Legacy VTK file of the C-alpha trace (Angstrom):
# vtk DataFile Version 3.0
C-alpha trace
ASCII
DATASET POLYDATA
POINTS 106 float
60.333 132.075 149.244
61.280 134.953 151.374
61.842 134.840 155.043
59.798 137.145 157.201
61.794 140.256 158.404
62.491 140.676 162.221
62.563 144.565 161.776
59.811 146.657 160.381
61.030 148.574 157.029
60.360 151.921 158.940
62.713 151.127 161.634
65.013 150.107 159.198
65.125 152.929 157.156
64.952 155.217 160.400
68.211 153.510 161.616
70.085 153.521 158.307
69.472 157.342 157.996
70.533 157.922 161.758
73.745 155.996 161.215
74.780 157.398 157.919
74.131 160.939 159.415
76.290 160.286 162.492
78.922 158.670 160.455
79.361 161.937 158.329
80.212 163.935 161.418
83.960 163.317 162.414
83.066 163.871 166.279
80.227 161.289 166.273
81.785 158.740 163.791
83.506 156.605 166.082
81.077 153.843 167.343
78.054 155.395 165.520
76.501 152.276 164.314
77.081 150.449 167.641
75.636 153.367 169.576
72.413 153.773 167.452
71.890 150.290 167.305
71.900 149.854 171.201
69.439 153.007 171.160
66.832 151.481 168.573
67.285 147.901 170.106
68.840 146.321 166.836
71.875 143.992 166.446
74.806 146.071 165.778
76.214 144.023 163.098
72.648 143.986 161.633
72.676 147.690 161.441
76.181 147.591 160.122
75.227 145.538 157.363
72.128 147.797 156.360
74.316 150.669 156.594
76.749 149.052 154.071
74.284 147.836 151.733
72.548 151.437 151.779
75.963 152.908 150.782
76.363 150.352 147.817
72.936 151.061 146.518
74.011 154.985 146.584
76.983 154.240 144.943
79.276 155.372 147.471
80.856 151.834 148.122
81.599 149.125 145.557
79.465 146.187 145.735
76.448 144.456 144.186
73.478 146.923 144.611
69.985 145.426 145.649
68.434 145.894 142.393
71.322 144.157 140.641
70.926 140.961 143.114
67.146 141.036 142.589
67.841 140.904 138.964
70.321 138.142 139.023
68.015 136.024 141.476
65.148 136.673 138.498
67.652 135.610 135.921
68.678 132.386 137.808
65.096 131.426 138.427
64.363 131.878 134.809
67.424 130.017 133.500
66.491 126.899 135.861
63.074 126.921 134.433
64.346 127.046 130.924
66.673 124.091 131.534
63.963 122.018 133.022
61.745 122.834 129.905
64.613 121.766 127.577
65.222 118.382 129.516
61.420 117.822 129.616
61.425 118.527 125.610
64.618 116.174 124.884
63.041 113.576 127.064
59.907 113.885 125.104
61.824 113.899 121.645
63.724 110.878 122.665
60.765 108.905 123.629
58.879 109.812 120.523
61.807 108.993 118.188
62.181 105.716 119.941
58.422 104.928 119.116
58.978 105.722 115.436
61.863 103.296 115.177
59.861 100.492 116.671
58.743 97.954 113.692
54.898 98.105 113.800
52.973 94.815 113.957
49.884 94.544 112.056
LINES 1 107
106 0 1 2 3 4 5 6 7 8 9 10 11 12 13 14 15 16 17 18 19 20 21 22 23 24 25 26 27 28 29 30 31 32 33 34 35 36 37 38 39 40 41 42 43 44 45 46 47 48 49 50 51 52 53 54 55 56 57 58 59 60 61 62 63 64 65 66 67 68 69 70 71 72 73 74 75 76 77 78 79 80 81 82 83 84 85 86 87 88 89 90 91 92 93 94 95 96 97 98 99 100 101 102 103 104 105
């Protein structure tokens, strides 16, 4: 279950775009993220995280991209479900094997 987002996607995209553009210009680079965050009413650390993730997604910074992280989550969920199914099958197999070993009374 995903938590609701505090900021709309449009605001998030705009803030990241503005911060990335401001960081490219040497004169506006110092304090760019903090300044833009204040102007848009966003927590500076939140915006810094968004900018870092955008740079990772673009390949400009090392790290796990958003798509890769989503794929890992999907695979982990699938893995959990398969482990659960295997446990159920093993339990059922053991139950029926025990039934076959019991002497029948007729």
